[in-house]
N, C-alpha and C positions, 0 to 999 in steps of 0.2 A: 625141411626139416631133415635134413643130413646135416648142416651146419646147426642144429639144437642139440643134435646127437653127439654133434662132432665135442660141441661144446659142452656137454655132462660128462661125457669123456674124458675131454682136461681136466675137466674141476677134481674127477676121480681120481685122476692122476698125479694132479697135487694134496690128494688129502683132504679137499672141503667137505665131500656130498659122500655119498654113498649110492653105486650107482643103480641099486635096487628101491631106495626111498623117491628117487627122478623119474623112473620109469614106471613105479609101480602105481597110479593110477587109476582106479576102475572108471570105466565110462559106463553110463545109463540110456538107456533111448527114452525115458520119462521125462528127462529135457527138453527132447524134441519137437519142435513146434511146424505144424505143416503150414508147409506157403502155400499161398492162392496164387495163380497165373495173375501174373501183376506188383505183385507184392514186392517181387523180387527188386526190380528198381528202387522203390520207396526204402527199402534196408541197403541198399549197395551205396548209399552216398549220394546218388545224380541227383541234381537240382530238379524242381518241378518242371522251368521249364523245358527241359529238356526230357521229361519224362512224357508230357505231352507232343511229343514231335510225330508226325506222320514219313513212314517211311516205304518204298520202293523196293519190292523184291522180283529179282528178276534173273534170267539162264544168261549173261553175255554172250553176244558172238563171237564167232573164229576171228582174230584178228586180220583183214585182209591181205594183208604182205606176209603172213605165217604158215605155212602145212602143214605144223602138229595140229594136234589134237587136247593140247596141257590142259588147255581152261576150262574146254568144252562141257558143258552137261553139268560144272557147277552152279551154283547158287549164290547170290552178291546178294547185300543191305545194304543201299546207301539211303542217308538221310534226305530229307525234301530241303536243300539251303534256302535258307530265308534272306542273310544279311551279305550285300554284294557292293560294291565301287570299285571305281575305275579308282587307282591307285594317281595320284597327279604328278610324282615323280617321275614314273616309268613308264604309265599306262597299261600298267597289268591289273586284272581285275582283282580285287585284293575281297579277306570278308572275314566277318569276327565272330564265324561260327566254328565254334572248336569241332565237330563234327562234319566238318565239309568234307573230307577228303580220309574218310574211316573206311565206306565199303570198297575203295577202291584198295586199299592194303589189309585190313583183318577180318573180317566180316563175309567170309565165305563156305559154305556149306554144300555138303554133298546130294541134299534132295532138298526138292521146294517145301517138303512134309518139315524139315529140318529147322527151314529159316523161317517157316511161321510159326513155329514152336517155339523158337530164340527168340522171335518177336512179343509174342502173348506170353511167355514168361516173363520180356520185362514191361511190359504194360503200351506198347507202343502200336498204334492203330498203323495197319497196311494196306499195302494195295498190292497185287500179284499180278507183272507184264508176264502175261504166258511166252511160250517160247517160241520165236519165229523162227519158222520151216520154210526156206526159200522153196518156190515154185519151178518144179521142173519140165523144162521142156522137151518133150518125145517128138524124138527128130525119125523120119523114116530109112531103116539101117539099107544100106547098099546089098547088093549079094555079094557073097564073097570072092570072086574072082571078077566083079567088073571092073571095065578101063575109068569108073568114075572116083572108083577110093585109090586113095594115097599111096598106100604099101604097094599097090599094084605098079608104078614105075619100079620099084625096088626089088620085085621078085624076080627067081629068075625061072624064062621060059625056053625052053632049046626050040 
């Protein structure tokens, strides 16, 4: 949009067009069409075989080697991959699926509802994996000044 406006201003400076004629088109809401859920994929030009794909909506767990919580609480969409084979040259797993790695990079949402709405908007069948919550083990706590506490070894007692 900004490049279009700059181009219009450049043409105005050259004397080829007037800026009032370039930007004075009126817009009507009569031409707007209501798009039902699932029809966005048809209009977007995505091939039909990709519109019938199933996706998995999930909330990834925190990386075991990281302490931060930057990616925790987000919801992602991953496509179920269909075509995989072992590459004979290097032994790597190859795929002919254009959506195999899309969820890792781009499709991230703030809530489960937003991810569901996006999948429904494009007409994808989806399966929701519930968030895995670890089971916390309850341990007996030691009395504050017992000799079994590790901190007791470092406390000063006259």
